[in-house]
C-alpha positions in Angstrom: 26.9 -15.5 29.4 27.0 -18.9 31.5 30.7 -19.4 32.6 32.9 -21.1 34.8 34.8 -18.7 37.0 38.2 -19.6 38.5 38.6 -18.1 42.0 41.9 -19.0 43.6 41.9 -23.0 43.6 38.1 -23.1 43.8 36.0 -23.5 40.6 32.5 -22.1 40.7 29.9 -22.6 37.8 27.2 -20.1 37.3 26.4 -17.0 35.3 28.2 -13.6 35.0 26.0 -10.8 34.1 27.6 -7.4 33.3 25.8 -4.5 35.0 26.3 -0.7 34.8 26.9 1.5 37.7 25.4 5.0 37.1 26.3 8.1 38.9 23.0 8.0 41.0 24.0 4.6 42.2 26.8 6.2 44.2 26.3 7.6 47.7 27.9 10.9 49.1 31.2 9.4 49.5 31.4 8.5 45.7 31.1 4.7 46.4 28.1 2.4 45.4 25.4 2.6 47.9 25.2 -0.4 50.0 21.5 -1.0 49.1 22.5 -0.8 45.2 24.3 -4.2 45.5 20.9 -5.9 46.1 19.6 -4.1 43.2 22.4 -5.1 41.0 21.9 -8.9 41.9 18.1 -8.6 41.3 18.8 -7.0 37.8 21.2 -9.8 36.9 19.0 -12.4 38.1 16.0 -10.8 36.1 18.0 -10.5 33.1 19.0 -14.3 33.2 15.5 -15.6 33.9 13.9 -13.1 31.4 16.1 -14.4 28.5 14.4 -17.8 29.4 10.8 -16.5 29.3 10.4 -15.9 33.1 9.3 -12.3 33.5 6.4 -9.9 34.2 4.5 -9.2 31.0 1.3 -7.0 31.0 1.4 -6.7 34.9 1.4 -10.6 35.2 4.2 -13.4 35.6 4.7 -15.2 32.3 5.2 -18.5 34.2 4.0 -19.8 37.6 7.8 -19.9 38.7 7.9 -16.0 38.5 5.7 -15.6 41.6 8.4 -16.0 44.5 9.6 -13.9 47.3 12.9 -13.4 48.9 13.2 -15.1 52.4 16.7 -14.3 53.4 19.5 -12.0 52.1 23.0 -11.7 53.4 26.0 -9.7 52.0 29.6 -9.0 52.9 31.1 -5.9 51.5 35.0 -6.4 50.8 36.2 -3.6 48.6 33.9 -0.5 47.7 33.0 0.2 44.1 34.4 3.6 43.6 33.4 4.5 39.9 30.6 4.4 37.4 30.9 2.0 34.5 30.5 -1.8 34.1 30.6 -4.3 37.1 30.1 -8.1 36.9 27.5 -9.9 39.0 28.5 -13.6 39.1 25.9 -15.8 40.6 25.1 -19.5 41.1 22.6 -21.9 42.8 24.0 -23.6 45.7 20.8 -25.7 46.4 17.3 -25.9 44.8 14.7 -27.5 47.1 11.2 -28.3 46.6 10.0 -24.7 46.8 13.2 -22.9 47.7 16.5 -21.8 46.0 19.7 -20.4 47.5 21.6 -18.3 45.1 25.2 -17.3 46.1 26.7 -14.4 44.3 29.7 -12.2 44.2 29.9 -8.6 42.7 33.2 -8.2 40.8 35.2 -5.6 39.0 34.6 -5.4 35.3 37.9 -7.4 34.8 36.9 -9.8 37.3 39.9 -9.4 39.5 38.3 -7.7 42.5 35.5 -9.1 44.6 33.7 -6.0 45.8 30.9 -8.1 47.8 29.7 -11.5 48.2 26.6 -13.2 49.7 23.5 -15.4 49.7 19.7 -14.9 48.7 17.0 -17.4 49.4 13.8 -17.4 47.3 10.7 -19.2 48.0 8.3 -20.0 45.1 4.7 -19.1 46.1 1.2 -20.1 45.2 -0.5 -16.9 44.1 -3.8 -17.8 45.7 -2.6 -19.2 49.0 0.7 -17.2 49.4 2.1 -20.6 50.7 5.3 -22.3 49.3 4.7 -24.1 46.0 6.9 -26.6 44.0 9.2 -25.4 41.3 8.1 -26.6 37.8 10.3 -29.2 35.9 10.7 -26.3 33.3 12.1 -23.9 35.9 14.4 -26.6 37.1 15.8 -27.0 33.7 16.5 -23.2 33.3 18.2 -23.3 36.8 20.4 -26.4 36.0 23.3 -24.5 34.3 23.4 -22.4 37.4 23.9 -25.3 39.9 27.2 -25.3 41.8 
């Protein structure tokens, strides 16, 4: 669901995807392993874009904009996730350049009251032949529009 989330006095647009935390996502201390936060964001982004027809099918991207790479990733851990069950991944686009996009995200408790982690991820759309940056299509920009901050 695309939504507007109120956080203190700041209103942030974007999308919230509910994701499950499984037993095997937890580390030896019984908390969500630090590497799984990136996986949760990846799965949330994939779910959003797949619903709009942007996915891998038969081993190939369904649209040119599916061919991209992560150029930068940062995360700050706030409060550990200490249980299995649903969590929320709230993400939005801070900036969409010619070939780049900057996602901001928060990992939230199921009720949205606790921020477990927050960060940013930068993707670069690539030309599959040259592996050089390539412009986003107008169609992808239209799908991204509801995510813009």
